[in-house]
C-alpha positions in Angstrom: -11.7 -16.5 48.3 -13.1 -14.1 45.7 -14.7 -15.6 42.6 -14.2 -14.3 39.1 -17.7 -13.2 37.8 -19.1 -15.1 34.8 -19.2 -12.9 31.7 -22.8 -12.0 30.7 -22.3 -12.4 26.9 -18.8 -12.0 25.5 -15.9 -13.1 27.6 -13.5 -10.8 25.8 -15.4 -7.7 27.0 -15.5 -8.7 30.7 -13.0 -7.0 33.1 -10.1 -8.9 34.4 -10.2 -9.8 38.1 -7.6 -11.1 40.6 -8.5 -13.8 43.1 -6.9 -13.4 46.5 -6.0 -17.0 46.9 -5.9 -20.2 44.9 -7.3 -23.6 45.8 -4.2 -25.7 45.7 -2.5 -28.1 48.1 -4.3 -30.2 50.7 -5.0 -33.9 51.2 -6.2 -34.5 47.6 -3.1 -33.1 45.8 -1.6 -35.5 43.3 1.6 -37.2 44.6 4.8 -35.6 43.3 8.3 -36.7 42.6 11.7 -35.0 43.2 13.3 -34.2 39.8 16.7 -32.9 39.7 16.7 -29.4 38.2 18.7 -27.2 40.5 17.3 -29.1 43.4 13.7 -27.9 42.8 10.9 -30.4 43.8 8.3 -30.5 41.1 4.9 -32.1 40.4 5.1 -35.5 38.8 3.6 -34.4 35.5 6.4 -31.9 34.9 10.0 -32.4 33.9 11.9 -29.2 34.5 15.2 -28.2 32.9 17.9 -25.7 33.9 16.9 -22.1 34.3 16.6 -19.9 31.2 16.4 -16.5 32.9 15.1 -14.6 35.8 13.4 -11.3 36.6 12.6 -9.4 39.8 10.4 -12.0 41.3 10.4 -15.1 39.1 12.6 -17.7 37.5 11.9 -19.2 34.1 12.6 -22.8 33.2 11.8 -24.8 30.0 9.8 -27.9 31.0 7.9 -30.8 29.6 4.3 -31.5 30.5 4.1 -35.3 30.5 0.3 -35.3 30.6 -0.2 -33.2 27.5 3.0 -34.2 25.8 4.2 -30.7 25.0 7.0 -28.4 25.9 6.1 -25.4 28.2 7.8 -22.6 29.9 7.5 -22.7 33.7 7.8 -19.5 35.8 8.2 -19.9 39.6 8.4 -17.4 42.4 11.9 -17.0 43.9 12.0 -19.2 46.9 13.2 -16.5 49.3 10.1 -14.4 48.4 7.5 -17.1 49.1 7.0 -16.1 52.8 6.2 -12.5 51.7 2.5 -12.2 50.9 3.2 -9.0 48.9 5.3 -10.9 46.4 3.4 -14.2 46.6 0.0 -12.6 45.8 1.6 -10.4 43.2 3.0 -13.5 41.4 -0.3 -15.2 41.5 -2.0 -12.1 40.2 0.4 -12.1 37.2 -0.6 -15.6 36.3 -4.3 -14.9 36.7 -4.2 -11.7 34.7 -2.2 -13.3 31.9 -4.4 -16.3 31.9 -7.5 -14.1 31.3 -5.9 -12.2 28.4 -6.6 -14.6 25.6 -5.1 -12.9 22.5 -2.8 -14.1 19.7 -0.1 -11.7 20.7 -0.2 -12.7 24.4 1.4 -15.9 25.6 -1.3 -18.3 26.9 -1.1 -19.7 30.5 -1.8 -23.4 30.9 -1.6 -24.0 34.7 -1.3 -22.3 38.0 -0.3 -24.3 41.1 2.1 -24.9 44.0 5.1 -27.2 43.9 5.5 -29.8 46.7 7.5 -27.3 48.7 4.8 -24.6 48.5 6.4 -22.4 45.8 3.8 -21.0 43.4 4.4 -21.6 39.7 2.6 -21.3 36.4 3.2 -22.8 33.0 2.7 -21.2 29.7 3.4 -21.7 26.0 7.1 -22.1 25.4 7.9 -19.4 22.8 11.0 -19.8 20.7 12.1 -16.6 19.2 14.2 -13.5 19.4 13.8 -10.7 21.9 12.9 -7.4 20.2 15.9 -5.8 21.9 18.3 -8.1 20.1 16.2 -7.7 16.9 16.8 -3.9 17.0 20.6 -4.4 17.6 21.0 -6.5 14.4 23.5 -4.8 12.1 21.3 -5.7 9.1 18.6 -3.3 10.6 20.5 -0.1 11.1 18.5 3.0 12.2 17.3 4.7 9.1 17.2 1.6 6.9 14.0 0.6 5.1 14.1 -2.9 6.5 14.3 -1.7 10.1 11.4 0.7 9.7 9.1 -1.4 7.6 9.6 -4.7 9.6 9.8 -2.9 12.9 6.5 -1.1 12.4 4.8 -4.4 11.4 6.0 -5.8 14.7 5.0 -2.6 16.5 1.4 -2.9 15.2 1.1 -6.4 16.6 2.3 -5.2 20.0 -0.3 -2.5 19.8 -3.0 -5.2 19.1 -2.0 -6.9 22.4 -1.9 -3.8 24.5 -5.1 -2.4 23.1 -6.9 -5.7 23.9 -5.5 -5.7 27.4 -6.8 -2.1 27.9 -10.2 -3.3 26.6 -10.1 -5.9 29.4 -9.1 -3.3 32.0 -5.4 -4.2 32.3 -2.4 -1.8 32.1 1.0 -3.4 31.4 3.3 -0.7 32.9 6.5 -2.3 31.6 6.4 -2.1 27.8 9.9 -2.4 26.5 11.7 -4.4 23.7 13.0 -7.0 26.2 9.3 -7.9 26.9 8.5 -8.5 23.3 9.4 -11.8 21.6 9.6 -12.0 17.8 9.0 -15.7 16.8 8.8 -17.5 13.5 6.0 -17.2 11.0 5.2 -13.6 11.9 4.3 -14.4 15.5 4.9 -11.6 18.1 4.3 -11.9 21.8 4.1 -9.3 24.6 5.5 -11.0 27.7 5.9 -10.4 31.5 2.7 -8.9 33.0 4.2 -8.9 36.5 3.8 -5.1 36.9 0.4 -5.0 35.4 -2.3 -3.0 37.2 -6.1 -3.3 36.9 -7.7 -0.1 35.7 -11.2 -1.3 36.7 -10.3 -2.8 40.1 -12.1 -2.8 43.4 -10.6 -2.2 46.8 -9.0 -5.4 48.1 -6.0 -6.7 50.0 -3.4 -9.1 48.8 -2.5 -8.9 45.1 -4.0 -5.5 44.6 -1.6 -4.1 47.3 1.3 -4.7 45.0 -0.5 -3.1 42.1 -1.2 0.0 44.2 2.3 0.1 45.8 3.9 3.6 45.5 7.3 4.1 43.8 8.6 4.1 40.2 7.2 1.3 38.1 8.7 -0.1 34.9 12.1 0.1 33.2 13.6 3.6 33.4 14.5 4.1 29.7 10.8 3.5 28.7 9.0 5.0 31.7 6.4 7.7 31.4 6.8 10.6 33.8 3.9 9.5 35.9 5.4 6.0 36.3 8.7 7.6 37.4 6.9 9.8 39.9 5.4 6.6 41.4 1.8 7.4 42.2 -0.3 4.5 40.9 -3.4 6.6 40.7 -1.7 8.8 38.0 -1.0 5.7 35.9 -3.6 4.7 33.2 -3.7 3.5 29.6 -1.8 6.6 28.5 1.2 5.4 30.5 1.3 2.4 28.2 0.9 4.8 25.2 4.1 6.4 26.3 5.9 3.1 26.6 4.8 2.2 23.0 5.9 5.7 21.9 9.3 5.0 23.5 9.6 1.8 21.5 8.6 3.6 18.3 11.2 6.3 19.1 13.9 3.5 19.3 12.7 1.8 16.1 13.1 5.0 14.2 16.1 6.6 15.8 18.1 3.8 17.5 17.9 5.8 20.8 15.6 5.9 23.8 13.7 9.0 24.7 15.9 10.0 27.6 19.2 9.8 25.7 22.5 8.1 26.4 22.3 8.1 30.3 22.8 4.6 31.7 22.5 5.3 35.4 18.9 4.1 36.4 18.4 6.8 39.1 19.5 9.6 36.7 17.1 8.3 34.0 14.3 8.2 36.5 15.1 11.8 37.5 14.9 12.8 33.8 11.7 10.9 33.4 10.1 12.6 36.4 10.8 15.9 34.8 9.6 14.8 31.4 12.9 15.7 29.8 12.3 13.7 26.6 15.0 14.5 23.9 13.1 15.9 20.9 12.8 13.2 18.2 13.9 15.8 15.6 17.3 16.0 17.3 17.6 12.2 17.6 17.0 11.6 13.9 18.6 14.7 12.4 21.2 12.6 10.5 18.7 9.9 9.4 16.2 12.0 7.4 13.1 10.4 9.1 9.7 11.3 7.7 8.0 14.4 9.3 4.8 12.3 9.7 6.4 9.5 11.8 8.3 12.1 13.8 5.0 13.8 14.6 3.5 10.5 15.7 6.4 9.8 18.0 6.4 13.4 19.4 2.7 13.0 20.3 3.1 9.5 21.8 5.9 10.6 24.1 4.5 13.8 25.4 5.3 14.2 29.1 1.8 15.4 29.8 -0.7 12.5 29.4 -3.4 14.9 28.2 -1.3 15.8 25.2 -0.5 12.2 24.2 -2.7 9.9 22.1 -5.6 9.0 24.4 -5.7 5.4 23.4 -3.4 2.8 21.8 -5.9 2.3 19.0 -5.5 6.0 18.0 -1.7 5.6 18.0 -1.9 2.3 16.1 -4.2 3.9 13.5 -1.7 6.7 12.7 1.2 4.3 12.4 -0.8 1.9 10.2 -1.7 4.9 7.9 1.9 5.9 7.8 3.0 2.4 6.7 0.2 2.2 4.1 1.2 5.6 2.8 4.6 4.3 1.7 6.5 7.0 3.8 8.8 4.3 5.1 10.4 3.9 1.7 14.0 4.7 1.0 14.9 8.4 0.7 17.4 10.1 -1.6 18.5 13.7 -1.7 19.6 15.7 -4.8 21.3 19.1 -4.9 19.9 21.9 -7.1 20.6 21.3 -10.7 21.2 17.5 -10.3 19.6 15.3 -13.0 17.4 12.6 -11.2 16.4 10.7 -14.3 17.6 11.1 -17.9 15.6 10.7 -21.1 16.3 7.4 -22.9 17.7 5.6 -19.8 16.1 2.4 -18.6 13.5 2.9 -15.8 14.1 0.8 -12.7 12.5 3.2 -10.1 9.8 5.8 -9.7 10.0 8.7 -7.3 7.7 10.7 -5.0 8.7 14.2 -4.1 8.9 14.8 -0.3 10.4 18.3 -0.4 11.7 20.7 -3.0 10.8 21.1 -6.7 11.7 19.3 -9.9 11.5 20.2 -13.5 10.6 17.7 -16.2 11.9 18.4 -19.7 12.6 16.7 -23.1 15.2 17.3 -25.8 14.0 19.1 -28.9 15.9 20.2 -32.1 16.7 23.6 -30.7 17.4 22.6 -27.1 15.0 21.6 -24.3 11.2 21.7 -23.9 10.0 22.1 -20.3 7.0 19.9 -19.6 6.2 21.1 -16.1 7.4 21.8 -12.6 6.6 19.3 -9.8 6.4 19.7 -6.0 5.9 17.7 -2.8 3.5 14.8 -3.4 4.0 14.6 -7.1 5.2 11.3 -8.7 7.4 10.8 -11.7 9.2 7.9 -13.4 6.3 5.6 -13.0 5.6 5.1 -16.7 9.0 3.6 -17.5 8.7 1.4 -14.4 5.3 0.1 -15.2 5.8 -0.4 -18.9 9.4 -1.5 -18.8 10.4 1.2 -21.3 13.1 3.8 -21.6 12.6 7.1 -19.8 10.4 9.5 -21.9 11.8 12.6 -20.3 14.5 13.9 -18.0 13.8 15.3 -14.5 16.1 17.8 -12.8 16.1 19.1 -9.2 15.3 22.8 -9.1 15.9 23.1 -5.3 17.5 20.8 -2.8 15.1 17.9 -3.2 14.2 14.8 -1.1 12.6 11.9 -2.9 11.0 8.6 -1.8 12.3 5.8 -4.1 9.9 3.2 -5.3 11.5 0.2 -6.9 9.9 -2.6 -9.0 9.6 -5.1 -6.1 7.9 -2.5 -3.8 5.6 -1.5 -6.6 4.7 -5.2 -7.3 4.0 -5.7 -3.6 1.9 -2.6 -3.1 -0.2 -2.7 -6.3 -0.3 -6.4 -6.9 1.3 -5.9 -10.3 1.2 -9.6 -11.1 -2.6 -9.7 -10.5 -5.6 -8.0 -12.0 -4.8 -4.7 -10.4 -1.4 -4.7 -12.0 -2.9 -5.5 -15.4 -5.4 -2.7 -15.0 -2.7 -0.2 -14.0 -0.4 -1.2 -16.9 -3.3 -0.9 -19.4 -4.2 2.6 -18.2 -0.5 3.6 -18.3 -0.2 2.2 -21.9 -3.3 4.1 -23.0 -2.1 7.3 -21.5 1.3 6.8 -23.2 -0.4 6.2 -26.6 -2.6 9.2 -26.2 0.4 11.4 -25.2 2.3 10.2 -28.3 -0.6 10.9 -30.6 -1.0 14.4 -29.2 2.8 15.1 -29.6 2.8 13.8 -33.2 -0.2 15.9 -34.1 1.6 19.0 -32.7 4.7 18.2 -34.7 2.6 17.8 -38.0 0.9 21.2 -37.4 4.3 22.8 -36.7 
């Protein structure tokens, strides 16, 4: 049996290792009792309930650990696969890898053992939540909606945290998809199912590593990188997970997966092998997604790993900056000549110009006074929103214009309007408004 090396200083920086066998069974094993749960013999300290779901190798059951008085999830190897060392060692490797990845967004493993009939199992935290796949299908979060984009990106960033940590420990997931992400209560997000994980810092060995190095397509077709579809494990590295994350980001923003509407798995794998990713611009052409998030997705899902983000941290940083920049806010388009805001109206929104030009003007005795022309990046309407006053000027679209819409609630959240920052911003706005009024009155007196 191989022994996992002790970390020199920080356990979180040590590589993950797989032990080829586990010391279970034998004369000293605790006596067990037969508990009816689909005829499965179980250790005496566990009470197992009917199956929740299953994957390629394992079966998942809710269970109660009577020693610790807590509910757990139990994953066991399918009985028919137990005689096959390839699957048995791979299952054990999954438990050991997951058990060493101690991170808030990775489900902790509590126990790894054999049941009385020799079937390997492990227990982990029982997570009660919603699969991200179902989260994305919720009608309240349609593609293009602010709620889907803002909340979806917050979840995405937590997934990035988990995968970046795994990469730091030398583990590649290789099956990143919405079905393997659980969104629980109180902001908890978990990356699940490390059964296809591969060690990036491994050493030649038999047993469990044989499954990690087995040739053939690895993962779920709709989210596979081209190198995963081609099936050579030596081509797969951290950038393969970057593609999987990019595929999820593609779906959050567009509602589609990178290889389109095809549902036949073999055909999707063929598309993936050839790197035939549908351009994100085409997938979102009716949604008006930000150019910046489209550029992030395009880079993350590049068929050539050298052209992708080279690390999850790099991808995560760009998505975080996009979210902080407010580019996920609702968008509104105006035709040339349209009046966006009108002088004297109440101000319930401010606007940021994404594309096109706008003209600001005021009414004067003999017509209109043009105050200036604004372009991409300029902001207007903020004074009335901050000071709760009528609009001081009108704004008209000169060209076809796209605007980000900033309402009072979003402003309060972003600036902390109820706190000291809000008081400071309002004070500055009021001083600017008073100064502007004095200058205007002075000009009228000279006239």
